Structures are given as C-alpha cells and as structure tokens.
Residue frames as qw, qx, qy, qz and C-alpha x, y, z in Angstrom:
[[0.178, 0.381, -0.862, 0.285, 4.38, 26.38, -24.02],
 [0.809, -0.298, -0.349, -0.367, 2.84, 23.31, -22.43],
 [0.477, -0.565, 0.592, -0.321, 3.32, 21.48, -19.13],
 [0.772, 0.198, -0.597, -0.093, 4.77, 17.96, -19.05],
 [0.796, -0.552, 0.212, -0.130, 5.30, 15.40, -16.27],
 [0.486, 0.601, -0.615, 0.157, 8.86, 14.22, -15.75],
 [0.921, -0.376, -0.104, 0.010, 10.03, 11.20, -13.79],
 [0.090, 0.789, -0.558, 0.240, 13.27, 11.44, -11.80],
 [0.549, 0.095, -0.786, 0.267, 15.37, 8.97, -9.88],
 [0.594, -0.640, -0.489, -0.003, 14.01, 8.21, -6.42],
 [0.525, -0.695, -0.173, 0.459, 14.75, 11.07, -4.03],
 [0.474, -0.063, 0.280, 0.832, 16.28, 13.19, -6.80],
 [0.165, 0.809, 0.534, 0.184, 13.33, 15.51, -7.47],
 [0.214, -0.927, -0.040, 0.305, 14.88, 18.57, -5.80],
 [0.450, -0.420, 0.492, 0.615, 18.22, 18.14, -7.61],
 [0.373, 0.383, 0.683, 0.496, 16.48, 17.72, -10.97],
 [0.036, 0.918, 0.396, 0.007, 14.38, 20.83, -10.30],
 [0.329, -0.799, 0.172, 0.474, 17.48, 22.86, -9.42],
 [0.456, -0.143, 0.621, 0.621, 19.31, 21.68, -12.54],
 [0.275, 0.601, 0.654, 0.369, 16.32, 22.49, -14.75],
 [0.091, -0.946, -0.263, 0.164, 15.83, 25.93, -13.19],
 [0.421, -0.563, 0.324, 0.633, 19.44, 26.78, -14.01],
 [0.289, 0.239, 0.658, 0.653, 18.42, 26.52, -17.67],
 [0.083, 0.191, 0.142, -0.968, 16.70, 29.84, -18.24],
 [0.429, 0.015, -0.418, -0.801, 13.88, 28.84, -20.58],
 [0.506, -0.227, -0.825, -0.109, 12.41, 26.00, -18.51],
 [0.445, -0.440, 0.261, -0.735, 9.83, 26.52, -15.77],
 [0.408, -0.028, -0.906, 0.108, 9.37, 23.79, -13.14],
 [0.603, -0.455, 0.109, -0.646, 6.81, 22.91, -10.51],
 [0.458, 0.090, -0.852, 0.237, 7.82, 20.45, -7.79],
 [0.570, -0.562, -0.101, -0.591, 4.84, 20.11, -5.42],
 [0.402, 0.092, -0.787, 0.459, 5.70, 19.23, -1.82],
 [0.576, -0.679, -0.260, -0.374, 3.82, 18.95, 1.45],
 [0.037, 0.477, -0.665, 0.573, 5.05, 19.47, 4.97],
 [0.791, -0.324, -0.457, -0.245, 4.14, 16.55, 7.20],
 [0.385, -0.638, 0.527, -0.409, 4.60, 15.79, 10.85],
 [0.768, 0.097, -0.633, 0.014, 6.25, 12.50, 11.67],
 [0.587, -0.638, 0.351, -0.353, 6.28, 11.01, 15.12],
 [0.696, 0.257, -0.651, 0.159, 9.00, 8.55, 16.04],
 [0.748, -0.652, 0.018, -0.121, 9.44, 6.90, 19.38],
 [0.538, 0.502, -0.522, 0.431, 12.97, 7.20, 20.74],
 [0.236, 0.123, -0.742, 0.616, 13.85, 5.76, 24.12],
 [0.118, -0.489, -0.828, 0.246, 10.16, 5.49, 24.93],
 [0.064, 0.644, 0.254, -0.719, 9.37, 9.15, 24.20],
 [0.556, 0.676, 0.447, 0.185, 7.67, 10.46, 21.07],
 [0.305, -0.417, 0.229, 0.825, 9.82, 12.81, 18.96],
 [0.472, 0.778, 0.387, -0.149, 8.01, 15.13, 16.52],
 [0.349, -0.321, 0.440, 0.762, 9.78, 16.16, 13.34],
 [0.522, 0.726, 0.191, -0.405, 8.40, 18.25, 10.46],
 [0.475, -0.174, 0.680, 0.531, 9.54, 17.02, 7.07],
 [0.499, 0.553, -0.169, -0.646, 8.93, 18.22, 3.52],
 [0.506, -0.007, 0.842, 0.190, 8.06, 15.37, 1.22],
 [0.100, 0.084, -0.606, -0.785, 7.09, 15.12, -2.42],
 [0.641, 0.209, 0.275, -0.685, 3.38, 15.21, -3.23],
 [0.912, 0.370, -0.056, -0.167, 4.15, 12.93, -6.19],
 [0.604, -0.555, 0.511, 0.257, 7.29, 10.94, -5.32],
 [0.588, -0.059, 0.610, 0.528, 9.76, 10.76, -8.23],
 [0.342, 0.637, 0.541, 0.430, 7.83, 13.30, -10.34],
 [0.081, -0.556, -0.117, 0.819, 7.94, 17.00, -11.13],
 [0.489, 0.744, 0.455, 0.006, 6.37, 19.13, -13.81],
 [0.400, -0.251, 0.330, 0.817, 8.17, 20.98, -16.59],
 [0.414, 0.830, 0.320, -0.193, 6.96, 23.82, -18.80],
 [0.283, -0.506, 0.491, 0.650, 9.07, 24.42, -21.87],
 [0.589, 0.531, -0.284, -0.539, 8.85, 24.67, -25.65],
 [0.980, 0.093, 0.145, -0.100, 8.71, 21.24, -27.26],
 [0.711, 0.590, -0.278, 0.263, 12.08, 21.74, -28.96],
 [0.042, 0.658, -0.569, 0.491, 13.81, 22.30, -25.57],
 [0.862, -0.367, 0.086, -0.338, 12.44, 19.26, -23.74],
 [0.844, 0.258, -0.396, 0.253, 15.65, 17.35, -24.45],
 [0.058, 0.598, -0.495, 0.627, 17.19, 19.36, -21.59],
 [0.763, -0.403, 0.213, -0.458, 15.03, 17.39, -19.13],
 [0.982, 0.086, -0.150, 0.079, 16.70, 14.17, -20.23],
 [0.509, 0.530, -0.395, 0.551, 20.10, 15.79, -19.74],
 [0.251, -0.529, 0.435, -0.684, 19.11, 16.67, -16.16],
 [0.006, 0.097, -0.962, 0.254, 18.20, 13.06, -15.36],
 [0.533, 0.258, 0.445, -0.672, 14.45, 13.21, -16.10],
 [0.121, 0.158, 0.882, 0.426, 12.32, 11.01, -18.32],
 [0.404, 0.076, -0.026, -0.911, 9.28, 12.71, -19.79],
 [0.504, 0.228, 0.784, -0.283, 6.02, 10.80, -19.54],
 [0.258, 0.269, -0.558, -0.741, 4.94, 9.77, -23.03],
 [0.714, 0.290, 0.575, -0.274, 2.04, 7.99, -24.65],
 [0.762, 0.620, 0.129, 0.138, 3.48, 6.76, -27.90],
 [0.712, 0.235, -0.041, 0.661, 6.56, 8.56, -29.16],
 [0.098, 0.602, -0.027, 0.792, 5.81, 12.12, -28.10],
 [0.123, -0.091, -0.653, 0.742, 5.67, 13.58, -24.60],
 [0.172, -0.650, -0.705, -0.226, 2.08, 13.93, -23.40],
 [0.014, 0.367, -0.170, 0.915, 1.20, 17.52, -22.41],
 [0.155, -0.449, -0.770, 0.425, -0.83, 18.18, -19.26],
 [0.005, 0.772, 0.476, 0.421, -3.85, 20.42, -19.60],
 [0.138, 0.412, -0.246, 0.866, -3.37, 23.95, -18.26],
 [0.606, -0.524, -0.104, -0.589, -6.55, 23.59, -16.16],
 [0.901, -0.257, -0.320, 0.137, -5.04, 20.57, -14.35],
 [0.576, 0.153, -0.294, 0.747, -1.84, 22.46, -13.62],
 [0.168, -0.538, 0.050, -0.825, -3.78, 25.49, -12.37],
 [0.788, -0.503, -0.182, -0.304, -5.59, 23.29, -9.85],
 [0.861, -0.108, -0.287, 0.407, -2.30, 21.70, -8.71],
 [0.432, 0.249, -0.181, 0.848, -0.53, 25.04, -8.41],
 [0.292, -0.718, -0.240, -0.584, -3.44, 26.91, -6.78],
 [0.722, -0.678, -0.121, -0.066, -2.66, 25.71, -3.27],
 [0.824, -0.072, -0.074, 0.557, 1.13, 26.06, -3.52],
 [0.182, -0.891, 0.081, 0.408, 3.47, 28.91, -2.67],
 [0.434, 0.816, -0.332, -0.189, 6.21, 30.10, -5.05],
 [0.110, -0.541, 0.834, 0.014, 8.55, 27.26, -3.95],
 [0.562, 0.039, -0.750, -0.345, 5.96, 24.52, -4.62],
 [0.058, -0.050, -0.854, 0.515, 5.07, 23.90, -0.97],
 [0.340, -0.510, -0.646, -0.456, 1.36, 23.11, -0.66],
 [0.143, -0.300, 0.405, -0.852, -0.18, 25.35, 1.98],
 [0.656, -0.160, 0.282, -0.681, -2.47, 23.88, 4.62],
 [0.641, 0.160, -0.724, -0.198, -1.60, 20.28, 3.85],
 [0.842, -0.460, -0.051, -0.277, -2.71, 17.61, 6.27],
 [0.230, -0.632, 0.726, -0.144, -0.32, 15.99, 8.68],
 [0.828, 0.069, -0.548, -0.099, 0.68, 12.40, 8.22],
 [0.318, -0.570, 0.586, -0.479, 0.85, 11.36, 11.83],
 [0.505, 0.009, -0.863, 0.015, 1.47, 7.86, 13.05],
 [0.514, -0.391, 0.255, -0.720, -1.40, 7.78, 15.50],
 [0.321, -0.100, 0.902, -0.271, -2.38, 4.91, 17.74],
 [0.414, -0.013, -0.675, -0.611, -4.52, 2.53, 15.73],
 [0.617, -0.366, -0.690, -0.097, -5.89, 0.54, 18.66],
 [0.398, -0.698, 0.207, -0.559, -6.98, 1.41, 22.18],
 [0.003, 0.321, -0.872, 0.371, -5.66, -0.31, 25.29],
 [0.429, 0.080, 0.797, -0.417, -7.66, -3.44, 26.20],
 [0.659, 0.417, -0.142, -0.609, -9.25, -3.55, 22.72],
 [0.794, 0.022, 0.605, 0.048, -9.76, -7.02, 21.25],
 [0.330, 0.665, -0.465, -0.482, -7.84, -7.54, 18.00],
 [0.930, 0.152, 0.331, -0.038, -7.61, -10.39, 15.53],
 [0.327, -0.457, 0.626, 0.540, -4.50, -11.49, 13.63],
 [0.707, 0.605, 0.157, -0.331, -5.19, -11.26, 9.89],
 [0.653, 0.644, -0.394, 0.063, -1.71, -12.21, 8.65],
 [0.025, 0.611, -0.736, 0.290, 1.28, -14.24, 9.71],
 [0.362, 0.051, -0.928, 0.076, 1.55, -17.51, 11.64],
 [0.064, 0.220, 0.734, -0.640, -1.02, -16.42, 14.26],
 [0.299, -0.102, -0.415, -0.853, -3.76, -15.72, 11.73],
 [0.567, -0.399, -0.606, -0.389, -7.23, -16.01, 13.22],
 [0.504, -0.312, -0.628, 0.505, -6.14, -15.75, 16.86],
 [0.212, -0.878, -0.224, -0.365, -7.68, -13.12, 19.14],
 [0.552, -0.048, -0.397, 0.731, -5.51, -10.96, 21.41],
 [0.220, -0.911, -0.333, 0.102, -5.94, -7.94, 23.67],
 [0.405, 0.700, -0.125, 0.575, -4.04, -4.70, 23.06],
 [0.614, -0.504, -0.302, 0.528, -1.65, -3.73, 25.86],
 [0.147, -0.744, 0.063, 0.649, -0.10, -0.70, 24.16],
 [0.612, 0.602, 0.340, 0.384, -0.09, 0.91, 20.73],
 [0.397, -0.706, 0.002, 0.586, 2.74, 3.42, 20.90],
 [0.363, 0.854, -0.106, -0.358, 2.70, 4.86, 17.36],
 [0.202, -0.521, 0.763, 0.326, 5.46, 2.45, 16.32],
 [0.482, 0.225, -0.700, -0.476, 5.34, -0.27, 13.69],
 [0.391, -0.113, -0.907, 0.112, 4.62, -2.88, 16.37],
 [0.566, -0.504, -0.019, -0.652, 1.69, -3.13, 18.77],
 [0.029, 0.221, -0.892, 0.394, 2.12, -4.83, 22.14],
 [0.720, -0.207, -0.292, -0.594, -0.66, -7.40, 22.65],
 [0.440, -0.288, 0.765, -0.372, -1.58, -9.95, 25.29],
 [0.667, 0.207, -0.575, -0.426, -1.99, -13.35, 23.68],
 [0.726, -0.294, 0.534, -0.317, -3.21, -16.54, 25.32],
 [0.647, 0.414, -0.614, -0.183, -1.31, -19.56, 24.05],
 [0.631, 0.041, -0.758, 0.160, -1.32, -23.05, 25.55],
 [0.583, -0.627, -0.513, 0.062, -3.13, -21.93, 28.69],
 [0.470, -0.514, -0.168, 0.697, -0.82, -19.02, 29.58],
 [0.254, 0.948, 0.191, 0.006, -0.93, -15.32, 28.69],
 [0.645, -0.168, 0.180, 0.723, 2.10, -13.70, 27.07],
 [0.168, 0.881, 0.005, -0.442, 2.86, -10.17, 25.93],
 [0.663, 0.108, 0.496, 0.550, 4.10, -10.16, 22.36],
 [0.090, 0.573, -0.181, -0.794, 4.89, -7.51, 19.79],
 [0.568, 0.442, 0.677, 0.157, 2.83, -7.80, 16.62],
 [0.188, 0.047, 0.389, 0.901, 3.08, -5.86, 13.38],
 [0.307, 0.372, 0.337, -0.808, 0.25, -3.33, 13.28],
 [0.499, 0.316, -0.412, -0.694, -0.66, -4.24, 9.70],
 [0.335, 0.011, -0.937, -0.101, -1.22, -7.86, 10.75],
 [0.006, -0.335, -0.777, 0.533, -4.01, -6.87, 13.16],
 [0.232, -0.390, -0.374, -0.809, -7.58, -5.66, 12.88],
 [0.423, -0.200, 0.443, -0.765, -10.27, -4.86, 15.41],
 [0.039, -0.102, -0.994, -0.013, -12.08, -8.03, 16.46]]
C-alpha cells in the first residue's frame, strides 16, 4: 500500500479524516500543530491555543490503489500527475509522521504569536497605500492588525491607525 495526498474542502480536513477512518481498510494522517493566538479584546490580550492544519485543505491517505475511490466519496480529491494518483515516497511520510503523536498532532511545534512588530518611538515608513513614502513614529503596536503611529501632515501631528503590512522600519 502506498501513501497519497488528498485535497479536501476548506476547513473540512477533520470531517474527511473521520469519514475515511470509518472505512476499515484506509489509513489516514492529518498533521496538525497547536498554536497560540493572541487577540486584543477590550484593550487586553487574550491567549487562546488552537489546533490548525499543518497543510490546510490536505491530508494523507494510505490504501490499496483499487480502494482509492472511497476518498472521492468522502469529499477528497487525490493529487494526480496525469491520470493516476501520484504516490508519496514512504521516506517522506516517515519524516512527516516522525514528530506526530497517534492523532496527528505535531509535538513541540512553534507558536504562531502575533508579536509587536515595531517598538514605541521607532521611525517607520509607509510602503503601501495613499501615504506611501511618508515617515511616521510608532506610538503603539498592540499585536493587532493596525499600528498606531504619529504622522505629521500639513504642519500638525496626528495619531492614526495604519495597517502593519503597509509599514516598514525606516
């Protein structure tokens, strides 16, 4: 039996894995990592641990070639090159599975934390949007999507919220 990659609908990896596991002759591997997410609610950071897919929309199936049609029945599309599903080398799967527990959770995975990108009073430059090229000073980077900056326009200083991805260190 060989391993194959299967694509699922977005967010449906766990359901597809459950459906496939109910079929006795199919083995699945759905690699996930546990990450820490920080959200700011009412001015205070809230930490939440969440399991998320290591490969969003994908899981791995091990089954005899003649039983792969079951994956399609469970809402999965096998990855193919040409007409036939492309098997994944056992060595590749061993590396992927080496760090996982029996449920597919990767042990010791890094946290994805929304950390402050800029320090207070740091000079930043707008690299996108209508203010491109302007220099501002960071007031607060509070882990959110926006960064509060002090911008001098028309001879007066104003605090504005800017998208973090539109800024870079000056």
